[in-house]
C-alpha positions in Angstrom: -2.9 -8.7 -17.9 -5.3 -6.0 -16.7 -7.9 -4.6 -19.1 -10.4 -1.9 -18.1 -12.4 0.9 -19.7 -11.6 4.5 -18.6 -14.9 6.0 -19.6 -17.3 6.7 -16.8 -20.2 4.3 -16.6 -18.3 1.4 -18.2 -17.6 -1.7 -16.2 -15.9 -4.0 -18.6 -12.7 -4.6 -16.5 -11.1 -8.0 -16.3 -8.0 -9.7 -15.1 -7.0 -12.5 -17.4 -4.3 -15.1 -17.6 -2.7 -15.8 -21.0 -0.2 -18.7 -20.8 2.8 -18.7 -23.2 3.1 -22.0 -24.9 6.4 -23.9 -25.7 6.4 -22.6 -29.2 6.1 -19.0 -28.0 2.4 -18.5 -29.0 -0.4 -17.4 -26.7 -2.5 -20.1 -25.0 -6.1 -20.1 -24.0 -7.2 -16.9 -22.2 -8.7 -17.5 -18.8 -10.6 -14.8 -16.9 -9.5 -14.6 -13.3 -11.8 -11.8 -12.2 -14.4 -9.8 -14.1 -16.2 -6.5 -14.1 -18.8 -7.6 -11.6 -16.3 -7.1 -8.8 -13.3 -5.1 -10.2 -14.0 -1.7 -11.7 -11.2 0.2 -13.2 -8.2 -2.0 -12.3 -4.9 -0.1 -12.5 -2.0 -2.4 -11.6 -1.3 -5.9 -10.4 1.4 -8.0 -8.7 1.7 -11.7 -8.0 3.1 -13.3 -4.8 5.0 -16.6 -4.4 1.9 -18.5 -3.5 0.0 -17.6 -6.6 -2.3 -14.8 -5.3 -2.6 -11.8 -7.5 -3.1 -8.3 -6.0 -5.0 -5.7 -8.0 -5.3 -2.0 -7.3 -8.7 -0.7 -8.3 -10.8 2.4 -7.9 -14.0 0.3 -7.6 -13.9 -3.0 -5.7 -17.4 -4.3 -5.1 -17.7 -7.1 -2.6 -20.4 -6.2 -0.1 -20.1 -2.5 -0.8 -18.1 -0.3 -3.3 -14.7 1.1 -2.2 -11.2 1.9 -3.5 -9.0 -1.0 -2.6 -6.3 -3.5 -3.3 -8.1 -6.7 -4.2 -6.6 -10.1 -3.6 -7.4 -12.7 -6.2 -6.8 -16.1 -4.6 -5.6 -19.1 -6.6 -9.0 -20.8 -6.2 -10.7 -17.8 -7.9 -12.4 -15.9 -5.0 -11.7 -12.2 -4.5 -11.2 -10.5 -1.1 -10.3 -6.9 -0.1 -6.6 -6.9 1.0 -6.5 -3.2 1.8 -9.2 -0.5 1.4 -9.6 3.2 1.5 
């Protein structure tokens, strides 16, 4: 799930994991990446190894850029492709 504000000046974006329990209810929400690095996430995809790729207008690692961010299974974020 990707959540992000569309208003200028807001940086409340987050990528979270919500497991579906055996009874069909939602489990505990876990934040995978927060607004300090991902601003305005737009879409995501997951690969077979568990990494998640997020397109974003504002990826802040060492500088700010438009990019596809890679969220690794251990929690760290890298730029996979950038503008």
